[in-house]
PASEBA-1860 file (N, C-alpha, C; in nm, 3 decimals):
! residues 83
1> XXXXXXXX> 0.084/-0.119/0.000/0.000/0.000/0.000/0.088/0.125/0.000 ~ 0.054/0.218/-0.086/0.132/0.340/-0.098/0.083/0.443/0.003 ~ 0.175/0.524/0.048/0.135/0.635/0.135/0.173/0.763/0.062 ~ 0.077/0.852/0.050/0.098/0.978/-0.020/0.087/1.091/0.081 ~ 0.188/1.179/0.084/0.184/1.289/0.179/0.093/1.400/0.128 ~ 0.073/1.501/0.210/-0.021/1.608/0.179/0.015/1.681/0.050 ~ 0.145/1.704/0.025/0.187/1.774/-0.096/0.149/1.696/-0.222 ~ 0.166/1.565/-0.217/0.132/1.479/-0.332/-0.018/1.482/-0.357
9> XXXXXXXX> -0.094/1.463/-0.251/-0.241/1.460/-0.263/-0.294/1.594/-0.314 ~ -0.245/1.702/-0.258/-0.290/1.835/-0.300/-0.252/1.862/-0.445 ~ -0.133/1.824/-0.486/-0.089/1.842/-0.624/-0.184/1.770/-0.720 ~ -0.217/1.645/-0.689/-0.307/1.570/-0.775/-0.446/1.633/-0.777 ~ -0.497/1.668/-0.661/-0.631/1.724/-0.650/-0.644/1.853/-0.731 ~ -0.542/1.937/-0.724/-0.545/2.066/-0.794/-0.521/2.054/-0.944 ~ -0.454/1.947/-0.988/-0.412/1.936/-1.128/-0.470/1.816/-1.201 ~ -0.566/1.747/-1.143/-0.619/1.626/-1.204/-0.678/1.651/-1.343
17> XXXXXXXX> -0.715/1.774/-1.374/-0.771/1.808/-1.504/-0.674/1.791/-1.620 ~ -0.544/1.784/-1.590/-0.448/1.765/-1.699/-0.453/1.622/-1.753 ~ -0.508/1.530/-1.675/-0.513/1.390/-1.717/-0.655/1.341/-1.744 ~ -0.751/1.396/-1.674/-0.889/1.350/-1.686/-0.981/1.464/-1.729 ~ -1.080/1.436/-1.816/-1.171/1.541/-1.861/-1.264/1.589/-1.749 ~ -1.291/1.503/-1.651/-1.373/1.540/-1.536/-1.297/1.502/-1.410 ~ -1.322/1.574/-1.302/-1.256/1.543/-1.175/-1.290/1.402/-1.130 ~ -1.188/1.331/-1.083/-1.208/1.197/-1.029/-1.211/1.199/-0.877
25> XXXXXXXX> -1.176/1.314/-0.819/-1.176/1.330/-0.673/-1.217/1.473/-0.639 ~ -1.296/1.486/-0.534/-1.340/1.620/-0.495/-1.281/1.665/-0.362 ~ -1.212/1.574/-0.293/-1.147/1.611/-0.167/-1.021/1.527/-0.148 ~ -0.946/1.555/-0.043/-0.818/1.487/-0.022/-0.835/1.337/0.001 ~ -0.939/1.297/0.071/-0.961/1.155/0.097/-0.987/1.079/-0.033 ~ -1.071/1.136/-0.119/-1.100/1.073/-0.248/-0.975/1.069/-0.336 ~ -0.896/1.176/-0.332/-0.774/1.182/-0.411/-0.676/1.073/-0.366 ~ -0.659/1.058/-0.236/-0.568/0.956/-0.185/-0.617/0.816/-0.222
33> XXXXXXXX> -0.746/0.792/-0.210/-0.803/0.661/-0.246/-0.782/0.634/-0.394 ~ -0.801/0.735/-0.478/-0.782/0.717/-0.622/-0.636/0.684/-0.653 ~ -0.543/0.758/-0.592/-0.400/0.733/-0.616/-0.362/0.592/-0.573 ~ -0.417/0.547/-0.461/-0.390/0.411/-0.415/-0.447/0.308/-0.512 ~ -0.569/0.331/-0.559/-0.634/0.236/-0.650/-0.558/0.220/-0.781 ~ -0.503/0.329/-0.833/-0.432/0.318/-0.960/-0.281/0.301/-0.940 ~ -0.240/0.282/-0.816/-0.100/0.257/-0.781/-0.007/0.363/-0.838 ~ -0.044/0.489/-0.815/0.039/0.600/-0.859/0.175/0.594/-0.790
41> XXXXXXXX> 0.275/0.648/-0.857/0.413/0.639/-0.810/0.469/0.779/-0.789 ~ 0.542/0.797/-0.681/0.613/0.923/-0.656/0.762/0.895/-0.675 ~ 0.826/0.977/-0.760/0.969/0.959/-0.786/1.043/1.087/-0.752 ~ 1.173/1.073/-0.731/1.257/1.183/-0.684/1.335/1.250/-0.797 ~ 1.267/1.309/-0.892/1.335/1.388/-0.993/1.313/1.341/-1.135 ~ 1.353/1.427/-1.230/1.331/1.401/-1.372/1.396/1.271/-1.421 ~ 1.514/1.238/-1.371/1.581/1.115/-1.415/1.498/0.992/-1.379 ~ 1.437/0.994/-1.261/1.355/0.880/-1.219/1.225/0.873/-1.298
49> XXXXXXXX> 1.174/0.988/-1.344/1.055/0.987/-1.431/1.090/0.915/-1.561 ~ 1.203/0.953/-1.621/1.247/0.889/-1.746/1.269/0.740/-1.724 ~ 1.334/0.704/-1.616/1.361/0.564/-1.584/1.230/0.485/-1.569 ~ 1.132/0.545/-1.503/1.002/0.480/-1.484/0.940/0.446/-1.619 ~ 0.937/0.544/-1.710/0.876/0.521/-1.841/0.954/0.419/-1.923 ~ 1.087/0.424/-1.914/1.169/0.326/-1.986/1.141/0.185/-1.936 ~ 1.135/0.168/-1.804/1.110/0.037/-1.746/0.969/-0.013/-1.775 ~ 0.875/0.080/-1.789/0.736/0.044/-1.819/0.716/0.014/-1.967
57> XXXXXXXX> 0.813/0.049/-2.048/0.802/0.026/-2.191/0.711/0.126/-2.260 ~ 0.686/0.240/-2.195/0.601/0.343/-2.252/0.687/0.435/-2.337 ~ 0.645/0.454/-2.461/0.718/0.542/-2.552/0.656/0.680/-2.547 ~ 0.729/0.776/-2.493/0.678/0.913/-2.480/0.754/1.001/-2.578 ~ 0.679/1.071/-2.662/0.740/1.164/-2.756/0.783/1.290/-2.680 ~ 0.902/1.337/-2.706/0.948/1.462/-2.644/0.986/1.445/-2.498 ~ 0.966/1.549/-2.423/1.005/1.554/-2.282/0.904/1.476/-2.197 ~ 0.950/1.375/-2.124/0.858/1.294/-2.043/0.792/1.376/-1.933
65> XXXXXXXX> 0.854/1.484/-1.893/0.795/1.568/-1.788/0.670/1.640/-1.838 ~ 0.652/1.647/-1.970/0.534/1.710/-2.028/0.419/1.613/-2.047 ~ 0.440/1.485/-2.017/0.334/1.386/-2.032/0.220/1.416/-1.937 ~ 0.096/1.391/-1.982/-0.021/1.419/-1.899/-0.018/1.342/-1.768 ~ 0.047/1.225/-1.768/0.051/1.139/-1.649/0.146/1.188/-1.541 ~ 0.229/1.288/-1.574/0.333/1.335/-1.483/0.292/1.467/-1.419 ~ 0.292/1.467/-1.287/0.254/1.586/-1.210/0.376/1.634/-1.132 ~ 0.413/1.760/-1.149/0.524/1.820/-1.077/0.474/1.861/-0.939
73> XXXXXXXX> 0.522/1.795/-0.836/0.476/1.822/-0.700/0.526/1.959/-0.652 ~ 0.638/2.002/-0.707/0.689/2.136/-0.673/0.805/2.134/-0.575 ~ 0.841/2.016/-0.526/0.952/2.007/-0.431/1.063/1.917/-0.484 ~ 1.066/1.902/-0.617/1.168/1.817/-0.679/1.117/1.677/-0.709 ~ 1.002/1.642/-0.651/0.944/1.511/-0.677/0.835/1.520/-0.783 ~ 0.805/1.405/-0.841/0.702/1.397/-0.943/0.608/1.282/-0.910 ~ 0.481/1.304/-0.940/0.379/1.201/-0.924/0.346/1.149/-1.062 ~ 0.346/1.016/-1.078/0.310/0.954/-1.205/0.181/0.876/-1.183
81> XXX> 0.078/0.916/-1.259/-0.055/0.854/-1.247/-0.091/0.796/-1.382 ~ -0.105/0.666/-1.388/-0.149/0.603/-1.512/-0.299/0.583/-1.505 ~ -0.372/0.671/-1.575/-0.518/0.668/-1.570/-0.569/0.574/-1.666
END
């Protein structure tokens, strides 16, 4: 089971529109439950984002940090949500 801190949950809650046409969570509890259900991953920097996509076999055109699935938490970490 993943544990997501407040910064991760808030980042997803505020930016979920970049990945989904409609909100999938309306509060922090729903956001955390959603992240747990889809096994979202938090990584420590751009290199780990690239490594994650390479290991997953996902071919991303251009900068992986611009992918809809990648959320910049703002503290050097990134949240990857595969919707």
